[in-house]
C-alpha positions in Angstrom: -20.8 3.4 -2.4 -21.1 -0.3 -2.8 -19.5 -2.1 -5.6 -16.9 0.5 -6.3 -13.3 0.4 -6.3 -12.6 2.5 -3.3 -15.0 4.2 -0.7 -15.0 8.1 0.0 -15.8 9.2 3.6 -17.9 12.6 3.7 -14.7 14.2 5.2 -12.7 13.4 1.9 -15.1 14.3 -0.5 -15.7 17.6 1.8 -11.7 17.8 1.5 -11.5 17.1 -2.2 -14.3 19.8 -3.0 -12.4 22.3 -0.9 -9.2 21.7 -2.8 -10.7 21.6 -6.3 -11.9 25.0 -5.5 -9.0 26.7 -4.6 -7.0 25.0 -7.2 -8.0 28.4 -9.7 -8.6 26.1 -12.9 -10.8 23.2 -14.1 -9.7 20.0 -13.3 -11.1 16.4 -14.1 -10.8 15.4 -10.2 -7.9 14.3 -8.2 -6.0 11.0 -9.4 -4.9 8.7 -6.5 -1.7 6.2 -7.2 0.8 3.8 -5.5 4.6 4.4 -6.1 7.7 2.5 -4.8 9.0 4.8 -1.4 9.7 4.1 1.9 10.7 1.5 4.5 8.0 -0.8 3.6 8.2 -0.3 -0.2 5.1 1.7 -1.3 3.3 4.8 -0.5 0.0 6.4 -1.9 0.0 9.6 -3.9 -2.5 12.0 -4.9 -2.5 14.7 -7.2 -5.2 17.2 -9.5 -5.8 15.5 -12.8 -6.4 17.9 -15.9 -8.1 15.1 -17.8 -9.3 11.3 -17.3 -7.0 9.2 -18.9 -8.2 6.1 -21.0 -7.6 3.6 -18.7 -8.5 5.4 -15.1 -10.8 3.9 -13.1 -13.3 6.7 -12.4 -15.4 6.8 -8.8 -17.6 9.7 -8.5 -19.0 11.0 -5.2 -21.4 14.0 -4.5 -20.6 15.5 -8.3 -16.6 15.2 -7.9 -14.3 12.3 -9.4 -11.4 10.5 -7.9 -9.6 9.1 -10.6 -7.4 5.8 -10.1 -4.1 4.9 -11.4 -4.5 1.4 -14.0 -1.3 0.3 -11.8 -2.8 1.3 -8.4 -6.1 -0.7 -9.0 -5.3 -3.8 -7.5 -3.6 -2.6 -4.5 -6.6 -0.3 -3.8 -9.6 -2.7 -3.9 -11.8 -2.4 -0.7 -10.1 0.8 0.6 -11.4 3.8 2.3 -10.0 7.2 1.9 -10.7 9.6 4.6 -9.3 13.0 5.8 -8.6 13.4 9.1 -7.4 16.7 11.3 -5.4 16.2 14.6 -4.0 19.0 16.8 -0.6 18.7 14.9 -1.4 17.1 11.4 -4.0 16.8 8.6 -4.1 15.0 5.8 -5.8 12.2 3.7 -5.8 8.5 5.2 -6.1 5.3 3.5 -7.6 2.3 5.2 -6.8 -0.4 3.1 -7.8 -3.9 3.6 -5.3 -5.3 1.6 -2.0 -4.0 3.7 -0.1 -6.9 5.3 2.4 -4.2 7.4 3.4 -0.4 7.6 6.6 1.0 8.4 6.8 2.8 11.7 6.4 6.4 10.9 3.4 5.4 8.8 4.4 6.8 5.1 4.6 3.3 3.6 2.9 -0.2 3.2 3.6 -3.1 2.0 1.0 -5.9 0.4 
């Protein structure tokens, strides 16, 4: 959606809905963040959110909420969150225009 911090693809929205339904308890949504890790310095984190924290940014799609950790906002502006299923792996991927490089295995990035 235009004007939102991040965009969420149809595939990602579908997977988020599936995961929240399978969790088996009420959730505020999922929370996306950044942490220091890997060869390039930063990696994305995704976890269930039981509540919306005071400073979380909230992006809504199809009735679901994706919460953005306030420490990650400046790294995620303009990012597209997608879900990809391939023969040997599946998972959420982030297409982030702020990335300046990635490590060889693709697990971490730097800005």
